[in-house]
N, C-alpha and C positions, 0 to 999 in steps of 0.2 A: 271774760265771756261770762255772761248771764246764765245761771244755773236754775233749775227749778227749786225753789225753797220749800213749797208745801202744795199738795194737792187735796182739795175737799171734794167729797163724794157725797151726796145726798142718798140715802137708802130708806126704803119703805119702813123697815123694822130694824133698829139698832142691834137688838140682840141677835137676830138672824144675820144681820150684816157682820156682826163680831164673830160669829160661829164660822162664816165663811172667809172673811178676811185675815182673822188672826193666824191660823195655821199657814196660809200662804205667804204673808208678810213676815212672820218669823222665821220661815223656812229661806226667804230672801235676805235675812239678817237684820231685819226691823225689830226694835223693842217696843213693847207696849208703853205708852205714854199715859195720858190721863183718860180716865173713863168717867163719863158723867151721863145723866139721862139724856142729854141733847146730843152727844157725840163721843166718838172715841178717837184716839190718836196713837199713832206709832210712828217712831223717828229712827232714822238710819244715821247714827252719830249725830253730828251737828249739821249734817247736809241737807237732808229732805225729810219731810214729815207728810204722812198721809193720814187724813182725818175723814171719818164717816159721820154724817150729821143726819138726825132725824129730820123728817120733811116738815115744812112750815104749813102746808096744805094737805088735805086728804086726797087720796085718789089721784095723784099726778104721774103715776108711773105704770108699768115700768118703761123705762127707755126702749126705744126700738132702734136696733142697728141700722144704719143707713139713713136715718133720719136726720136733720139738722141738729147738731149737738155733739155729744161725746161720740168718738169713733172706737178707739182703743188705746190703752196704755202698754207699751213694749218694755219689757226688762231685758237688757242685755245680760246674756248668761254665759258662763265660761266654757261649757263643754255640751255636747249633744245628750251626754248621760245626765248632766244637771237640768237641761230641759226636760228630760224624761221624769226625773225625780220630782221637779216641781209641778208638772202636770199631773202626776199621781197624787201629790199632796192636796192640790186644787179639787180634783175629782173626789178624793176622800173626804173633803169638807164641803160637798155638795155643789160644786161648780158644774155646770153643763158643758160637755165638750163641744166645741165649734169646729175645731180641726185637730185630728190627732197628731202627735209629734211627727214629723217628716221632713223632707227636704222640699223646699219651694224653688225650683229652678227657675221659675219665672222672675225670681227676684236675682238671684245668681246661684251657681251651681254648689255653692258653701253653705247657703242660708237654711239652717234647720230651725224649726219652730212648732210651736203649738199655740193654739187659742182656746180659751176658756170663758164662760159668760156666767155671772153670778144670777141670782133670782130677780134683780133690779135690772137686767139688760146690760150691767157694766162688763165690758170684755177686757181681758188681759191677754197679752202675748208674751210667752217666754221664747226668747230667739238667741240663737248662737249663729254668729256672723264673722267668722275669723278673716283676718286680712288676707287678701291674695298673696300667694308665694311668689317670690320674685323669680 
């Protein structure tokens, strides 16, 4: 099965992007990789890398949710309490609340999630969706 190796995200300001992404990604277990003027990376073991890049053009953002392109990235979390904790970390790092942590019965009766968005319109979801009990 093919897994995501890395995800590159362009942000308007790399320093501000670091301030918002670093607390969230380290809370998710990512470690800081390289830090250069043009971008910063975090890696989760040997599995996945997330990189933020400086823009190649001026005034190309922010991204607007619902338009063609990025929708959101969802992280599967181990418990509702951990969803709450990660949501608080993100809000503390300057992410905007899109949806507070709550159950989303339109997905299923066990689906607990929150949604946050950074200054660039990049949206993350922290979600807990345990398997149905037999």
